[in-house]
C-alpha positions in Angstrom: 0.0 0.0 -0.2 1.8 3.2 -1.0 1.3 6.5 0.9 -1.8 7.8 -0.6 -3.6 4.5 0.2 -2.7 4.6 3.6 -3.7 8.2 3.9 -7.3 7.4 2.7 -7.5 4.3 4.5 -7.0 6.0 7.7 -9.5 8.6 7.1 -12.5 6.9 7.5 -14.4 10.1 7.3 -13.7 9.9 3.5 -14.0 6.2 3.0 -17.0 6.5 0.7 -15.2 9.3 -1.6 -11.7 7.1 -1.7 -11.5 7.6 -5.5 -12.5 11.0 -5.8 -10.3 12.2 -3.2 -7.4 10.1 -4.4 -7.7 11.8 -7.6 -7.8 15.4 -5.7 -4.7 14.5 -3.9 -3.0 13.4 -7.0 -3.9 16.5 -8.7 -2.7 18.6 -5.6 0.6 16.9 -5.4 1.1 17.6 -9.3 0.1 21.2 -8.3 2.8 21.6 -5.5 5.3 20.0 -7.6 4.9 22.6 -10.3 4.8 25.1 -7.6 8.1 23.9 -6.0 9.7 24.1 -9.6 8.4 27.4 -10.3 9.7 28.6 -6.9 13.0 27.0 -7.6 12.7 29.3 -11.0 12.0 32.6 -9.1 14.8 31.8 -6.7 17.2 31.4 -9.6 15.9 34.4 -11.4 16.1 36.8 -8.0 19.5 35.3 -7.5 20.8 36.3 -11.0 19.3 40.1 -10.4 21.0 40.1 -6.9 24.2 39.0 -8.7 23.6 41.8 -11.6 22.5 44.4 -8.9 26.0 43.5 -7.4 27.5 45.5 -10.5 25.2 48.4 -10.0 26.7 52.1 -10.1 25.2 52.6 -6.5 25.3 50.4 -3.3 23.2 50.7 -0.8 22.4 49.9 3.0 18.7 50.8 4.1 17.6 50.8 7.5 20.8 50.5 9.5 19.8 51.2 13.3 22.3 54.0 14.6 20.9 54.5 17.9 17.9 53.3 20.1 15.9 55.3 22.6 13.1 54.4 25.1 10.7 55.4 22.2 12.3 53.1 19.5 15.0 52.7 17.0 16.3 55.5 14.6 17.6 54.2 11.4 19.6 55.7 8.4 20.2 54.4 5.0 23.6 54.6 3.1 24.1 55.2 -0.5 27.6 55.1 -2.5 29.0 54.4 -5.7 30.0 50.6 -6.1 33.8 50.5 -5.8 36.2 50.3 -3.0 37.6 53.7 -2.8 37.5 55.6 0.7 34.9 58.5 0.3 34.0 61.4 2.2 30.5 61.2 3.7 27.5 63.6 3.8 24.6 63.0 6.3 21.4 64.6 4.8 18.5 65.7 7.1 14.8 66.1 6.2 12.7 68.9 7.0 9.2 68.9 8.4 9.4 71.6 11.1 10.8 68.8 13.2 7.0 67.4 13.4 6.9 65.1 10.4 8.9 63.8 7.4 11.2 61.0 6.8 14.6 60.2 5.6 13.4 59.1 2.3 12.6 62.4 1.3 16.3 63.1 0.9 16.9 60.3 -1.4 16.9 62.4 -4.4 19.4 64.7 -2.8 21.6 61.7 -1.9 21.5 60.4 -5.4 22.7 63.7 -6.6 25.7 63.6 -4.0 26.6 60.2 -4.9 27.0 61.1 -8.5 29.3 63.9 -7.6 31.4 61.1 -5.5 30.3 61.3 -2.1 28.7 58.7 0.4 25.6 60.0 1.3 23.6 59.2 3.9 19.9 59.7 4.9 19.1 59.7 8.7 15.9 59.8 10.7 15.6 61.5 14.2 13.0 61.9 16.7 10.2 64.3 16.0 8.6 66.6 18.4 5.6 64.2 19.0 8.1 62.2 20.9 10.7 64.9 22.1 11.3 68.6 21.9 14.4 70.4 21.3 17.4 69.4 21.7 16.6 65.7 21.1 16.8 66.3 17.4 20.2 67.9 17.7 21.6 64.7 19.7 20.2 62.1 17.3 22.2 63.9 14.6 25.2 63.8 17.0 24.6 60.0 17.2 24.4 59.4 13.7 27.7 61.4 12.9 29.3 59.4 15.9 28.0 56.1 14.3 29.2 57.0 10.9 32.8 57.8 12.3 33.0 54.4 14.5 31.6 52.3 11.5 33.1 54.2 8.6 35.0 51.0 7.1 31.9 49.0 6.9 30.9 51.8 4.2 34.2 53.1 2.6 33.7 56.3 4.5 36.7 58.7 5.4 36.1 59.0 9.2 37.7 62.1 9.0 35.8 63.6 6.3 32.0 63.8 7.3 29.7 66.5 6.3 26.0 67.5 7.1 23.4 68.9 5.4 19.7 69.4 5.6 16.7 71.3 4.3 14.6 73.4 6.5 14.2 71.8 10.0 17.0 69.4 8.6 19.2 72.3 7.7 18.9 74.1 11.0 19.9 70.9 12.7 23.1 70.6 10.2 24.0 74.2 11.1 23.6 73.7 14.9 25.7 70.4 14.6 28.5 72.4 13.4 28.6 75.3 15.7 27.2 73.8 19.0 30.1 72.2 21.2 28.6 68.7 22.4 32.1 68.0 23.9 32.7 64.9 22.0 34.8 65.8 19.0 33.3 62.6 17.2 29.9 64.1 17.0 31.2 67.5 15.5 31.0 67.5 11.4 34.0 68.2 9.4 31.7 70.9 7.4 28.4 71.6 7.1 25.6 73.3 4.8 22.0 74.3 5.8 19.5 74.7 3.1 16.7 77.0 4.1 18.1 76.9 7.7 16.6 79.4 10.6 20.1 80.3 12.0 18.6 83.1 14.3 15.4 81.6 16.5 15.2 85.1 18.2 14.1 87.1 14.7 11.2 89.0 14.7 9.0 86.7 12.3 9.6 83.9 15.0 9.2 85.8 18.1 5.9 86.6 16.8 4.9 83.5 15.5 1.8 81.5 16.6 2.4 78.5 14.6 2.2 75.6 16.8 5.1 73.8 15.8 7.5 76.3 17.2 5.9 75.7 20.6 6.2 71.8 20.4 9.8 72.1 19.1 11.2 74.8 21.9 8.7 73.8 24.7 6.4 76.9 24.4 6.2 80.0 22.3 8.9 82.8 22.4 7.1 84.8 24.7 6.8 82.2 27.1 10.5 80.8 26.8 12.7 83.1 25.1 15.7 81.4 26.7 15.0 78.3 24.8 15.0 80.0 21.6 18.1 82.2 22.5 19.8 78.9 23.6 19.0 77.0 20.7 19.8 79.6 18.1 23.1 78.7 15.6 24.0 82.0 15.5 24.8 82.4 18.9 27.1 79.5 19.2 29.3 80.5 16.5 33.0 80.6 17.2 36.6 80.5 16.1 36.7 76.8 16.8 33.8 75.8 14.2 34.3 73.7 11.2 33.1 75.3 8.0 29.7 76.1 7.4 27.6 77.4 4.7 24.1 78.4 4.0 22.0 78.0 1.0 18.7 79.4 0.7 16.0 80.4 -1.9 15.7 83.9 -3.1 12.2 84.4 -1.2 13.5 82.7 2.0 16.7 84.4 2.7 15.3 87.4 4.9 13.6 85.0 7.3 16.3 82.8 7.6 18.9 85.7 8.8 21.6 84.1 6.5 23.4 87.3 5.8 23.7 88.1 9.5 24.9 84.5 10.2 27.7 84.7 7.2 28.8 88.2 8.4 29.3 86.8 11.7 30.9 83.5 10.8 33.5 85.8 8.7 34.2 87.9 11.9 35.4 84.4 13.9 37.3 83.5 10.6 35.1 80.4 10.0 35.3 79.4 6.6 31.8 80.2 5.1 29.8 81.2 1.8 26.0 82.3 1.1 24.5 80.7 -1.9 20.8 82.2 -2.9 18.9 80.1 -5.6 16.7 82.8 -7.6 13.2 82.2 -7.7 13.3 79.4 -5.1 11.3 79.4 -2.4 11.6 77.7 1.4 11.6 74.1 -0.1 14.3 74.6 -2.5 14.8 70.8 -3.0 11.2 70.3 -4.4 11.7 71.5 -7.8 14.2 69.7 -9.7 16.0 72.8 -11.3 16.4 74.2 -7.9 18.0 70.9 -6.3 20.4 70.7 -9.3 21.6 74.1 -8.3 21.7 73.2 -4.7 23.7 69.9 -5.3 26.3 72.1 -7.3 26.5 74.1 -4.3 26.9 71.6 -1.9 29.5 70.1 -3.9 31.4 73.1 -4.5 31.5 73.8 -0.8 32.0 70.0 0.4 34.5 69.3 -2.3 36.9 72.2 -0.7 36.3 71.4 2.8 36.0 67.8 2.9 38.8 67.5 0.4 37.0 65.2 -2.1 39.2 63.5 -4.8 37.7 61.7 -7.5 
């Protein structure tokens, strides 16, 4: 008695339908044989694709954990050219008023930086529904430290790590450069803030009733002015700071206090620059042409101060 006979012989419930069920099982067996064969082909197909992707011009690591808080893990993505050359890295920080957004929003920028020859890293940070300032800055420090300590895993030169970001991320990039955390591993070697608020005591912020400011700073300016003073990048500039630059849209420039920041940086002898993108709004990475100009400006600054060599 073969295994199919034994199966149905022991299944008294179906004795009366022996022949019908036997045929059904045989058909199912054939179906699963074909399924296994098909899965084998699929496995081979995806294996070949994976092998082909190993020769892709871009290599990437996604959702790499770089720090864990009681509120959860923070993740980053790494993008680089598919070679063995050690390269400078640029950490890219998303905007969203510190209340929303994700690292995925910075992928187009990261791709542009990889084309220029950098290792590009897109990172998340805690949002204001989890923690107010300065938690977000501490997360940026954690990401920079992680990249230095694990540089060899990604082909990064640990002495050449820059940081940039847009809007809220731009603020964090600039703040990371000028704020002395007491740990040299957390300070970037160069930074560029795009659409970054450099002075949180400016009139338009003092008079703002936008709730996101209160969530980020622990209250509105009129309630906790000391927080805004302490968290203003312009108040932390010193002669010990790494090179730091500002990129802003034409229509966004006055509110960011970019001119005042650049002038003070010059007085302290900090290498700096200010790039104004004609016709660009605050969200200067949204339009393809504005993003292209921004990437070129980033490359021009980082190429000098991170000593990029092709």
